[in-house]
FIDRENNU-219014 format. One record per atom (N, C-alpha, C, O, CB): residue number from 1; x, y, z. Coordinates in pm, whole numbers. Glycine has a CB too. Layout:
<recs>
  resi    east   north      up
   NUM       X       Y       Z
...
</recs>
This chain:
<recs>
  resi    east   north      up
     1   -1902   -2671    1794
     1   -1826   -2570    1741
     1   -1897   -2552    1607
     1   -1925   -2649    1537
     1   -1673   -2604    1733
     2   -1927   -2419    1570
     2   -1985   -2389    1438
     2   -1872   -2434    1336
     2   -1754   -2446    1368
     2   -2027   -2226    1421
     3   -1926   -2459    1203
     3   -1835   -2503    1097
     3   -1748   -2394    1052
     3   -1645   -2421     990
     3   -1909   -2557     982
     4   -1781   -2274    1076
     4   -1692   -2169    1024
     4   -1586   -2120    1120
     4   -1507   -2032    1086
     4   -1771   -2053     982
     5   -1584   -2174    1236
     5   -1470   -2152    1330
     5   -1373   -2264    1308
     5   -1408   -2380    1285
     5   -1516   -2147    1482
     6   -1247   -2222    1316
     6   -1136   -2323    1266
     6   -1144   -2349    1121
     6   -1109   -2458    1075
     6   -1146   -2462    1338
     7   -1188   -2256    1050
     7   -1204   -2271     904
     7   -1104   -2162     845
     7   -1078   -2062     911
     7   -1366   -2247     854
     8   -1052   -2183     729
     8    -955   -2104     652
     8   -1030   -1993     584
     8   -1113   -2030     501
     8    -878   -2192     548
     9   -1017   -1860     604
     9   -1090   -1759     537
     9   -1001   -1701     426
     9    -882   -1675     441
     9   -1138   -1651     636
    10   -1071   -1684     315
    10    -998   -1619     201
    10   -1001   -1466     224
    10   -1072   -1417     312
    10   -1066   -1657      59
    11    -919   -1390     141
    11    -904   -1247     172
    11   -1037   -1182     167
    11   -1074   -1107     258
    11    -808   -1179      76
    12   -1112   -1210      59
    12   -1242   -1141      40
    12   -1339   -1164     170
    12   -1403   -1071     220
    12   -1312   -1199     -98
    13   -1342   -1304     221
    13   -1420   -1317     343
    13   -1362   -1250     468
    13   -1438   -1222     561
    13   -1436   -1459     371
    14   -1232   -1221     476
    14   -1184   -1148     586
    14   -1228    -992     568
    14   -1261    -920     663
    14   -1024   -1168     596
    15   -1225    -953     443
    15   -1291    -813     434
    15   -1433    -805     471
    15   -1475    -712     540
    15   -1281    -760     296
    16   -1510    -904     425
    16   -1652    -885     466
    16   -1663    -911     620
    16   -1739    -839     685
    16   -1749    -984     383
    17   -1598   -1002     679
    17   -1604   -1010     827
    17   -1567    -879     888
    17   -1642    -838     977
    17   -1511   -1119     881
    18   -1463    -807     855
    18   -1425    -698     907
    18   -1533    -577     891
    18   -1558    -502     986
    18   -1299    -672     850
    19   -1591    -566     772
    19   -1696    -478     751
    19   -1819    -507     838
    19   -1887    -418     890
    19   -1730    -482     612
    20   -1842    -635     848
    20   -1959    -669     941
    20   -1938    -643    1078
    20   -2031    -603    1148
    20   -1996    -809     932
    21   -1806    -665    1132
    21   -1787    -651    1283
    21   -1753    -496    1314
    21   -1747    -454    1430
    21   -1661    -752    1337
    22   -1732    -418    1203
    22   -1732    -269    1227
    22   -1855    -227    1269
    22   -1863    -159    1372
    22   -1697    -191    1110
    23   -1966    -262    1198
    23   -2094    -225    1224
    23   -2178    -282    1329
    23   -2267    -221    1389
    23   -2153    -237    1121
    24   -2141    -420    1349
    24   -2191    -511    1451
    24   -2101    -579    1525
    24   -2091    -699    1498
    24   -2270    -600    1402
    25   -2020    -526    1628
    25   -1922    -573    1706
    25   -1975    -696    1791
    25   -1898    -782    1834
    25   -1872    -460    1788
    26   -2097    -696    1810
    26   -2152    -798    1897
    26   -2139    -938    1836
    26   -2144   -1040    1904
    26   -2297    -767    1927
    27   -2120    -936    1692
    27   -2121   -1054    1619
    27   -1983   -1121    1638
    27   -1968   -1235    1593
    27   -2155   -1026    1473
    28   -1879   -1056    1702
    28   -1753   -1105    1720
    28   -1758   -1246    1800
    28   -1674   -1334    1782
    28   -1672    -997    1793
    29   -1870   -1258    1892
    29   -1880   -1384    1967
    29   -1907   -1504    1895
    29   -1893   -1616    1945
    29   -1976   -1375    2061
    30   -1948   -1481    1776
    30   -1972   -1594    1678
    30   -1864   -1638    1591
    30   -1878   -1736    1518
    30   -2077   -1561    1593
    31   -1746   -1563    1595
    31   -1638   -1571    1509
    31   -1509   -1605    1601
    31   -1433   -1512    1631
    31   -1625   -1436    1426
    32   -1485   -1722    1639
    32   -1368   -1762    1715
    32   -1287   -1861    1634
    32   -1345   -1944    1564
    32   -1406   -1822    1850
    33   -1154   -1854    1640
    33   -1093   -1954    1569
    33   -1068   -1930    1420
    33   -1041   -2026    1347
    33   -1170   -2066    1585
    34   -1075   -1797    1369
    34   -1047   -1759    1230
    34    -915   -1803    1190
    34    -821   -1772    1262
    34   -1057   -1615    1209
    35    -896   -1873    1084
    35    -759   -1891    1027
    35    -751   -1836     899
    35    -844   -1838     818
    35    -718   -2031    1020
    36    -630   -1781     875
    36    -586   -1718     752
    36    -449   -1723     715
    36    -361   -1758     794
    36    -617   -1590     753
    37    -425   -1688     592
    37    -286   -1701     535
    37    -227   -1554     563
    37    -294   -1451     555
    37    -286   -1747     364
    38    -108   -1561     592
    38     -24   -1425     596
    38     -25   -1347     458
    38     -27   -1225     446
    38     135   -1458     635
    39     -23   -1440     355
    39     -45   -1375     211
    39    -169   -1285     204
    39    -167   -1182     137
    39     -63   -1490      97
    40    -270   -1322     268
    40    -406   -1237     263
    40    -384   -1094     322
    40    -464   -1002     304
    40    -530   -1312     353
    41    -268   -1083     392
    41    -252    -956     468
    41    -152    -870     396
    41    -120    -761     442
    41    -206    -980     616
    42    -104    -916     287
    42     -11    -846     201
    42     -62    -706     160
    42    -184    -704     145
    42      16    -928      77
    43       0    -592     140
    43     -55    -476      88
    43    -136    -482     -42
    43    -229    -402     -60
    43      47    -390      73
    44    -107    -565    -125
    44    -186    -585    -247
    44    -314    -664    -225
    44    -393    -675    -318
    44    -101    -655    -350
    45    -340    -721    -105
    45    -451    -785     -75
    45    -558    -704       0
    45    -674    -684     -39
    45    -413    -895      -6
    46    -502    -661     113
    46    -593    -569     214
    46    -532    -435     233
    46    -410    -414     230
    46    -609    -635     363
    47    -628    -344     254
    47    -587    -215     287
    47    -526    -219     427
    47    -560    -308     505
    47    -702    -118     276
    48    -446    -132     460
    48    -374    -120     597
    48    -474    -123     708
    48    -461    -206     797
    48    -288      14     610
    49    -575     -37     707
    49    -658     -24     807
    49    -751    -147     830
    49    -783    -182     944
    49    -728      92     785
    50    -796    -215     712
    50    -868    -340     728
    50    -766    -440     790
    50    -809    -507     883
    50    -929    -393     588
    51    -648    -458     755
    51    -555    -549     806
    51    -528    -535     952
    51    -508    -632    1025
    51    -435    -537     734
    52    -526    -403     994
    52    -497    -360    1140
    52    -623    -416    1221
    52    -606    -480    1325
    52    -479    -184    1157
    53    -729    -395    1179
    53    -855    -435    1254
    53    -861    -585    1264
    53    -880    -641    1372
    53    -986    -380    1183
    54    -844    -652    1146
    54    -892    -794    1145
    54    -775    -890    1204
    54    -802   -1000    1253
    54    -933    -837     988
    55    -650    -842    1197
    55    -526    -922    1213
    55    -539    -970    1368
    55    -510   -1089    1385
    55    -383    -828    1179
    56    -572    -904    1469
    56    -580    -962    1599
    56    -684   -1071    1619
    56    -673   -1146    1716
    56    -604    -857    1691
    57    -779   -1085    1537
    57    -879   -1187    1532
    57    -834   -1318    1467
    57    -895   -1424    1478
    57    -995   -1135    1463
    58    -726   -1301    1402
    58    -685   -1419    1309
    58    -571   -1500    1360
    58    -478   -1446    1420
    58    -643   -1367    1170
    59    -574   -1628    1339
    59    -458   -1712    1357
    59    -399   -1750    1220
    59    -465   -1806    1133
    59    -496   -1838    1438
    60    -267   -1715    1205
    60    -211   -1762    1067
    60    -176   -1898    1072
    60    -123   -1959    1166
    60     -88   -1685    1020
    61    -213   -1943     952
    61    -185   -2083     934
    61     -74   -2108     826
    61     -76   -2045     720
    61    -314   -2155     895
    62      13   -2191     852
    62     124   -2213     752
    62      87   -2292     636
    62      22   -2396     644
    62     237   -2280     814
    63     131   -2239     522
    63     103   -2320     400
    63     183   -2441     384
    63     281   -2460     457
    63     122   -2241     283
    64     147   -2528     289
    64     229   -2649     275
    64     383   -2616     223
    64     411   -2508     170
    64     153   -2748     173
    65     473   -2717     242
    65     591   -2702     201
    65     597   -2684      40
    65     499   -2714     -28
    65     663   -2813     252
    66     701   -2641     -11
    66     708   -2618    -157
    66     679   -2746    -244
    66     621   -2749    -352
    66     847   -2564    -191
    67     732   -2855    -172
    67     714   -2980    -268
    67     562   -3019    -257
    67     502   -3057    -358
    67     815   -3117    -222
    68     497   -3009    -128
    68     375   -3046    -114
    68     272   -2948    -203
    68     171   -2984    -263
    68     350   -3047      35
    69     320   -2829    -195
    69     242   -2719    -278
    69     233   -2754    -426
    69     126   -2752    -487
    69     313   -2575    -267
    70     344   -2784    -478
    70     357   -2819    -615
    70     269   -2942    -654
    70     204   -2943    -759
    70     501   -2845    -645
    71     272   -3045    -565
    71     192   -3171    -580
    71      44   -3122    -573
    71     -32   -3143    -668
    71     227   -3285    -463
    72       6   -3060    -465
    72    -138   -3024    -452
    72    -194   -2946    -581
    72    -297   -2975    -641
    72    -156   -2934    -322
    73    -107   -2846    -610
    73    -154   -2746    -726
    73    -167   -2841    -855
    73    -263   -2825    -931
    73     -34   -2611    -757
    74     -84   -2928    -877
    74     -85   -3013    -989
    74    -210   -3100    -983
    74    -279   -3117   -1084
    74      41   -3095    -995
    75    -240   -3155    -865
    75    -350   -3255    -851
    75    -480   -3187    -858
    75    -576   -3248    -903
    75    -341   -3335    -720
    76    -492   -3059    -815
    76    -620   -2979    -798
    76    -648   -2912    -927
    76    -556   -2853    -984
    76    -610   -2870    -682
    77    -761   -2917    -978
    77    -789   -2848   -1095
    77    -843   -2710   -1062
    77    -962   -2696   -1030
    77    -881   -2926   -1179
    78    -761   -2612   -1069
    78    -785   -2466   -1048
    78    -807   -2398   -1165
    78    -748   -2428   -1269
    78    -678   -2400    -983
    79    -898   -2299   -1157
    79    -921   -2212   -1271
    79    -799   -2119   -1295
    79    -736   -2074   -1200
    79   -1050   -2127   -1249
    80    -769   -2094   -1416
    80    -644   -2004   -1436
    80    -684   -1853   -1408
    80    -602   -1761   -1409
    80    -585   -2019   -1594
    81    -818   -1836   -1382
    81    -865   -1696   -1339
    81    -851   -1672   -1193
    81    -873   -1560   -1145
    81   -1012   -1672   -1376
    82    -813   -1782   -1113
    82    -804   -1770    -981
    82    -692   -1701    -943
    82    -588   -1724   -1005
    82    -809   -1886    -922
    83    -690   -1603    -834
    83    -580   -1525    -792
    83    -488   -1619    -716
    83    -527   -1714    -649
    83    -625   -1404    -708
    84    -359   -1582    -733
    84    -252   -1655    -668
    84    -268   -1687    -526
    84    -238   -1798    -480
    84    -134   -1584    -681
    85    -320   -1586    -451
    85    -344   -1600    -306
    85    -446   -1703    -290
    85    -430   -1789    -203
    85    -387   -1469    -239
    86    -558   -1704    -372
    86    -664   -1811    -362
    86    -620   -1953    -393
    86    -666   -2053    -338
    86    -777   -1777    -454
    87    -527   -1952    -487
    87    -465   -2080    -513
    87    -388   -2152    -396
    87    -387   -2273    -374
    87    -373   -2059    -622
    88    -319   -2043    -319
    88    -253   -2076    -201
    88    -345   -2112     -91
    88    -312   -2202     -13
    88    -170   -1971    -162
    89    -458   -2051     -77
    89    -572   -2079      12
    89    -624   -2225      -6
    89    -640   -2304      87
    89    -689   -1977     -18
    90    -648   -2253    -141
    90    -699   -2390    -182
    90    -582   -2501    -136
    90    -613   -2606     -81
    90    -728   -2393    -357
    91    -468   -2471    -161
    91    -362   -2582    -149
    91    -342   -2590      -2
    91    -307   -2698      44
    91    -218   -2551    -229
    92    -359   -2484      82
    92    -345   -2503     225
    92    -451   -2568     277
    92    -429   -2656     360
    92    -328   -2386     296
    93    -579   -2538     242
    93    -696   -2621     290
    93    -678   -2759     265
    93    -697   -2842     354
    93    -823   -2580     229
    94    -639   -2794     135
    94    -631   -2935      95
    94    -521   -3003     193
    94    -537   -3113     246
    94    -591   -2949     -67
    95    -414   -2926     209
    95    -299   -2995     292
    95    -350   -3023     432
    95    -333   -3135     481
    95    -164   -2901     304
    96    -411   -2927     496
    96    -452   -2929     626
    96    -598   -2988     645
    96    -645   -3005     758
    96    -442   -2793     678
    97    -660   -3016     539
    97    -805   -3069     544
    97    -899   -2980     616
    97    -970   -3025     706
    97    -812   -3206     614
    98    -904   -2858     582
    98    -987   -2764     644
    98   -1106   -2712     567
    98   -1111   -2708     444
    98    -910   -2658     680
    99   -1195   -2675     645
    99   -1314   -2606     566
    99   -1272   -2473     522
    99   -1178   -2422     582
    99   -1447   -2588     655
   100   -1330   -2405     420
   100   -1281   -2285     368
   100   -1403   -2199     370
   100   -1514   -2245     343
   100   -1214   -2300     228
   101   -1382   -2066     405
   101   -1497   -1962     392
   101   -1444   -1874     280
   101   -1334   -1821     293
   101   -1531   -1870     537
   102   -1517   -1855     171
   102   -1487   -1777      61
   102   -1604   -1734      -7
   102   -1708   -1798       6
   102   -1404   -1844     -25
   103   -1601   -1629     -80
   103   -1711   -1571    -165
   103   -1682   -1593    -304
   103   -1764   -1558    -389
   103   -1731   -1422    -143
   104   -1560   -1654    -339
   104   -1532   -1681    -475
   104   -1577   -1826    -514
   104   -1542   -1928    -455
   104   -1382   -1659    -500
   105   -1656   -1820    -616
   105   -1725   -1959    -668
   105   -1619   -2046    -717
   105   -1618   -2165    -685
   105   -1834   -1939    -793
   106   -1518   -1989    -801
   106   -1425   -2079    -852
   106   -1340   -2138    -740
   106   -1307   -2256    -748
   106   -1342   -2013    -954
   107   -1307   -2071    -646
   107   -1219   -2124    -523
   107   -1308   -2226    -453
   107   -1268   -2335    -410
   107   -1173   -1998    -411
   108   -1443   -2177    -445
   108   -1534   -2288    -366
   108   -1540   -2417    -438
   108   -1534   -2524    -379
   108   -1688   -2241    -347
   109   -1553   -2405    -570
   109   -1568   -2544    -643
   109   -1455   -2614    -644
   109   -1464   -2737    -643
   109   -1608   -2536    -781
   110   -1331   -2554    -647
   110   -1206   -2628    -627
   110   -1196   -2692    -506
   110   -1158   -2808    -504
   110   -1095   -2549    -638
   111   -1229   -2627    -389
   111   -1223   -2673    -255
   111   -1335   -2802    -248
   111   -1305   -2907    -191
   111   -1259   -2541    -148
   112   -1445   -2785    -303
   112   -1540   -2880    -297
   112   -1496   -3003    -371
   112   -1512   -3114    -320
   112   -1664   -2828    -346
   113   -1441   -2989    -487
   113   -1387   -3097    -561
   113   -1272   -3171    -488
   113   -1247   -3289    -514
   113   -1341   -3046    -691
   114   -1204   -3102    -399
   114   -1101   -3170    -312
   114   -1169   -3249    -215
   114   -1100   -3326    -148
   114   -1008   -3072    -242
   115   -1307   -3244    -192
   115   -1379   -3319     -89
   115   -1379   -3248      52
   115   -1395   -3310     157
   115   -1314   -3459     -78
   116   -1360   -3114      46
   116   -1364   -3035     163
   116   -1491   -2953     174
   116   -1545   -2916      70
   116   -1248   -2948     167
   117   -1547   -2921     297
   117   -1652   -2841     306
   117   -1610   -2689     262
   117   -1494   -2650     276
   117   -1706   -2854     449
   118   -1703   -2613     213
   118   -1680   -2480     177
   118   -1805   -2400     208
   118   -1916   -2451     195
   118   -1640   -2471      33
   119   -1787   -2271     249
   119   -1907   -2197     270
   119   -1872   -2063     250
   119   -1759   -2036     210
   119   -1970   -2218     402
   120   -1965   -1967     276
   120   -1928   -1837     275
   120   -2001   -1758     382
   120   -2074   -1820     461
   120   -1949   -1784     144
   121   -1987   -1615     391
   121   -2045   -1556     502
   121   -2187   -1542     497
   121   -2248   -1521     603
   121   -1990   -1438     524
   122   -2250   -1551     385
   122   -2385   -1559     386
   122   -2441   -1698     442
   122   -2549   -1698     501
   122   -2430   -1533     248
   123   -2380   -1796     429
   123   -2410   -1926     499
   123   -2393   -1917     645
   123   -2480   -1959     721
   123   -2321   -2037     449
   124   -2289   -1865     683
   124   -2270   -1832     827
   124   -2406   -1760     891
   124   -2474   -1813     979
   124   -2139   -1731     840
   125   -2432   -1640     834
   125   -2550   -1570     865
   125   -2678   -1656     874
   125   -2757   -1650     968
   125   -2567   -1467     768
   126   -2689   -1733     769
   126   -2810   -1824     746
   126   -2814   -1923     873
   126   -2917   -1943     937
   126   -2795   -1912     596
   127   -2693   -1981     901
   127   -2688   -2077    1011
   127   -2719   -2000    1139
   127   -2807   -2045    1213
   127   -2546   -2149    1020
   128   -2660   -1898    1168
   128   -2689   -1808    1293
   128   -2845   -1779    1302
   128   -2900   -1793    1412
   128   -2605   -1659    1282
   129   -2921   -1739    1192
   129   -3058   -1717    1206
   129   -3129   -1840    1233
   129   -3218   -1843    1318
   129   -3111   -1654    1092
   130   -3095   -1940    1167
   130   -3165   -2081    1184
   130   -3141   -2136    1322
   130   -3229   -2204    1375
   130   -3110   -2190    1075
   131   -3027   -2112    1383
   131   -2996   -2154    1512
   131   -3057   -2055    1631
   131   -3045   -2081    1751
   131   -2841   -2164    1518
   132   -3114   -1955    1587
   132   -3176   -1836    1669
   132   -3063   -1759    1745
   132   -3091   -1691    1845
   132   -3287   -1891    1781
   133   -2937   -1770    1697
   133   -2833   -1693    1748
   133   -2835   -1542    1692
   133   -2773   -1454    1751
   133   -2702   -1764    1713
   134   -2907   -1519    1582
   134   -2931   -1397    1523
   134   -3080   -1395    1482
   134   -3138   -1496    1443
   134   -2836   -1375    1406
   135   -3141   -1269    1493
   135   -3283   -1266    1461
   135   -3276   -1237    1314
   135   -3171   -1205    1259
   135   -3370   -1157    1547
   136   -3403   -1251    1246
   136   -3415   -1221    1109
   136   -3415   -1066    1080
   136   -3388   -1018     970
   136   -3540   -1285    1057
   137   -3447    -996    1190
   137   -3453    -846    1170
   137   -3298    -805    1180
   137   -3248    -722    1104
   137   -3555    -765    1290
   138   -3225    -871    1282
   138   -3078    -846    1286
   138   -3006    -879    1160
   138   -2920    -805    1112
   138   -3015    -922    1396
   139   -3042    -993    1108
   139   -2988   -1032     986
   139   -3006    -938     874
   139   -2915    -914     795
   139   -3039   -1154     952
   140   -3136    -877     864
   140   -3166    -785     754
   140   -3086    -667     767
   140   -3031    -614     670
   140   -3310    -748     748
   141   -3076    -618     900
   141   -3000    -490     933
   141   -2848    -514     894
   141   -2784    -421     844
   141   -3015    -449    1096
   142   -2784    -643     918
   142   -2636    -678     891
   142   -2633    -662     743
   142   -2554    -584     690
   142   -2585    -834     942
   143   -2726    -742     671
   143   -2706    -736     517
   143   -2727    -593     468
   143   -2649    -553     381
   143   -2811    -835     438
   144   -2818    -513     512
   144   -2819    -363     470
   144   -2697    -297     492
   144   -2658    -220     403
   144   -2920    -284     542
   145   -2618    -314     611
   145   -2504    -239     643
   145   -2391    -293     538
   145   -2310    -213     493
   145   -2464    -257     804
   146   -2386    -425     501
   146   -2298    -461     411
   146   -2313    -398     267
   146   -2215    -366     200
   146   -2303    -597     408
   147   -2443    -383     227
   147   -2476    -339     102
   147   -2430    -190      96
   147   -2370    -143      -1
   147   -2626    -360      74
   148   -2464    -119     210
   148   -2397      28     213
   148   -2263      40     195
   148   -2219     144     146
   148   -2416      96     333
   149   -2177     -66     234
   149   -2038     -63     219
   149   -1995    -118      85
   149   -1876    -137      58
   149   -1974    -137     328
   150   -2100    -144      -4
   150   -2095    -211    -125
   150   -2026    -357    -118
   150   -1938    -390    -199
   150   -2022    -121    -220
   151   -2070    -437     -22
   151   -2040    -572      -8
   151   -2155    -647     -31
   151   -2252    -626      41
   151   -1986    -602     117
   152   -2164    -736    -125
   152   -2291    -803    -161
   152   -2252    -956    -147
   152   -2178   -1013    -227
   152   -2346    -760    -318
   153   -2309   -1016     -38
   153   -2266   -1142     -10
   153   -2374   -1255     -70
   153   -2353   -1376     -64
   153   -2245   -1150     145
   154   -2486   -1197    -126
   154   -2588   -1271    -192
   154   -2584   -1230    -343
   154   -2527   -1127    -379
   154   -2729   -1243    -126
   155   -2641   -1309    -423
   155   -2621   -1270    -564
   155   -2673   -1127    -593
   155   -2776   -1086    -540
   155   -2693   -1371    -658
   156   -2596   -1049    -679
   156   -2626    -907    -687
   156   -2762    -878    -740
   156   -2814    -772    -705
   156   -2525    -839    -770
   157   -2826    -955    -819
   157   -2947    -934    -879
   157   -3074    -969    -783
   157   -3189    -963    -825
   157   -2948   -1016   -1004
   158   -3043   -1003    -661
   158   -3150   -1030    -554
   158   -3141    -936    -447
   158   -3037    -875    -421
   158   -3140   -1168    -495
   159   -3258    -921    -377
   159   -3260    -826    -259
   159   -3162    -897    -151
   159   -3162   -1019    -139
   159   -3423    -803    -197
   160   -3087    -823     -81
   160   -3006    -857      12
   160   -3065    -863     150
   160   -3029    -785     238
   160   -2902    -776       5
   161   -3156    -955     169
   161   -3249    -969     271
   161   -3260   -1123     322
   161   -3215   -1213     251
   161   -3383    -913     219
   162   -3312   -1147     429
   162   -3336   -1276     497
   162   -3425   -1358     404
   162   -3412   -1481     398
   162   -3405   -1255     641
   163   -3516   -1292     334
   163   -3602   -1378     242
   163   -3532   -1432     140
   163   -3569   -1541      95
   163   -3710   -1308     182
   164   -3428   -1371      91
   164   -3329   -1428     -18
   164   -3241   -1519      45
   164   -3224   -1631      -4
   164   -3241   -1319     -91
   165   -3180   -1482     155
   165   -3096   -1579     225
   165   -3146   -1707     257
   165   -3080   -1809     239
   165   -3055   -1528     340
   166   -3270   -1704     308
   166   -3331   -1832     349
   166   -3335   -1950     235
   166   -3344   -2067     270
   166   -3478   -1800     395
   167   -3329   -1916     108
   167   -3333   -2000       4
   167   -3191   -2018     -66
   167   -3179   -2089    -165
   167   -3435   -1949     -88
   168   -3096   -1957     -16
   168   -2970   -1934     -86
   168   -2864   -2054     -44
   168   -2840   -2088      72
   168   -2913   -1782     -46
   169   -2806   -2112    -164
   169   -2705   -2205    -147
   169   -2581   -2157    -215
   169   -2581   -2069    -300
   169   -2747   -2335    -196
   170   -2466   -2227    -169
   170   -2330   -2186    -223
   170   -2253   -2316    -234
   170   -2264   -2401    -146
   170   -2250   -2076    -127
   171   -2180   -2332    -332
   171   -2158   -2244    -443
   171   -2250   -2262    -537
   171   -2247   -2195    -640
   171   -2034   -2255    -501
</recs>
């Protein structure tokens, strides 16, 4: 099973995944077992149409109990700039010992410091190309589609192409 299946997705990664699946529904076969927090679906996090499309693909994961949440948040060095929902994602990942898929470097660093694996949608695509489940041409088309929707999964100062993704690391 790929590392991104049965991983906890943050809100931004859910949005990116939704945008990708809108243009390339055949990619859905590569995304089974998406875990997310209900908080990621609140109106201040996701637009209603995005939530309606992605919700059926997601299994909600329960966060830690309040006492565990307080302990985890105290023990985990989280950036003050991190959104509340991302703090909850981090605490839930630590509590359940889960891989996290995120585009937020601050969240990624906190998850990595907790000894958990962290990746992003760009690394998923990189893995798919390297395993020959996605062609380089298909990857370039996917990346171009995301850029058209103003979703940059690679550093914004670099071309959003396989040539850049090939050498990309995260966080």
